[in-house]
N, C-alpha and C positions, 0 to 999 in steps of 0.2 A: 514267504511272501505268497499272498493269495493269487489265484489264477487271474482274477479280474484286474488286480493291480499290475501284474506282469503284462497283461495285454495292453493296458492303458499306457504303461511306460514304453512298451515296444512301439506302439503307434506314435507316441510323442517323439521318440528318438528317430523314427523313420521320417517324420515330417521335418524335424529339425535338421537332419543331415541332408535333405534334398534342397534346402533353402541355401542359395548361393550368397545372398546379400543379407541386409538387415530386414528382419520381419517383425511382426507384432509379437511373436513368440520369443524373441531374442532375450528378453529379460528373464524368461524362465529357463531357456536352454544355455544361456551364457556363451553364445557363439561370438559375440562382439566384445572386444576388449573394452575395459571401463574407460580408458583414456582416449578412445577414438570416437569422434562424433559421427553419426551416420550422414553420408552425403545425400543432400536433398531432403533430409528428414526435418523434423521440427524440434525446437529446443536445443539446448547444449548441455553437455555434461557439467555438473557442478552448480547448476542453477535451481535444483530442486529445493523448494522451500523459500525461494526468493520471491517476495511479493512484487507484483508489477505496480506501476504508478497508477494514479487516478486519471482516466482518460477524459478528454473534453466531452465526448458524447455521454459519458456517465454523469458528468457534472451538469450538462444541459438537461438530461432526462430527470435527474433528481430535482433541479431547479424548477422545471415545469410541473413536476408532481407537487412540490411544496406550494407553488403559486396557486395551483388548482385547488389544493386542500384549503388554503387560506381564503380564497374567494368563495368557494362553495360552503365550507363548514363555518367559517367565521364571518362571512359577509363583508370582507374588506374590499375596498375599491382597488383598481389595477395598480395605481401608483404605490399605495401603502402595502399591498401584497407583494409587489416587486421588491420594495425596500426591506420588508420583513423577511422575505425568502432569502435575500442575499445575506442578511445577518445570521439566519438559521443555518444556511449552507456554509458560511464561513466557519461557524463553530463545528459543524459536522466534519469539515475538511481538517480542521485543526485536531480533532479527536480521532481521525482515521488512523488505524494501526499501520497502514501502508506508508504513511509519511512520518511515523514516529522514529526519531533518530535512535541509533544503537550506540551505546558507549562501550568502548573496548576496555579501558582501564578505569575502574571505579574508584581508584585511589587518587585520581587527578581530576581537576575541573573539566567538564565537557567543553566549556567555551575557551578558557584561557590556558588550559593544560597545567595550571598551578596546583600545588599540593595544599592540604589542609594545615593550617597553623593557628596559633592562638589569636583570636580576634578576627580571623578570616577563615572560618571552618567551612567544610563542604557539607551541604544539606541535600537530602533526597527530594527531587521534584517529580511528581507523578507524571507518567506518560500514558499513552493509549495501550502500551504493552503491559499486561498484568505482571506484577512482581518484577518489573524491570525499570526502576526509577533512574533518572539521570542525576548524577552527583555534580553539583556546581556551587560556586560561591553565591551568596545572596545578591550583593551589589558590587560591581556593575554587571556581573555575569548573567544573573537571572534576567535583568532587563534586556541585555543583548540577545539572549536566547529567545525571549518572547518576541523581540523585534524581528529576528530571523524567521521564526515560524510564521508570524503574521505576514511578512513580506512574501514568503513562499505561498501561503494560502491566497493572498491577494493576486499574485501573478497567475496562479491557476485559474482563479475565478475570472480575472480580466481577459485571459486568453480564450476562455470557453464561453463566456456569456456576452450577450450584446450590452451596449451601454445602458445604464439604468434609465427608466422612464422619468421624465421631469414633470413639473406641473402642467406643461403644455403638450405632453405626449413625447414620443420618441424624437430624437434630434433629427434634423433634416440635412 
């Protein structure tokens, strides 16, 4: 071992041993057991890689940006820009990877949990996750899946955005 590496390791071990609690260096020095979450820290063990949902502030910011682009670039009036921005944002939410469902068993229908059989086969349906289609029956399961996803997107948009502008302006 080189002298520089020995000095660096010695300094690292001195720092790690003087730390009584959880520190920023604990991932490197492995002083904290894996199954114990730090008190007063952030995050929890086991959530690495778990995507967070779409926040209302993110939806509002994206909506405002789309409306501004439609009015400035395309010259749309406020009512039409509001309506078109809602449609665009609905599609963006439906195609967001954070809301794409994950299927545990690809040998069963994602909606009804049924198996593939003659005349009622499972087909892959594309999702926002690359190389991870959902397997489900065409009808009625595909229609039910689309209804669920549309309902989820509509609920997100309704909770985050003000009511749409009508021909006479915002409601009073």
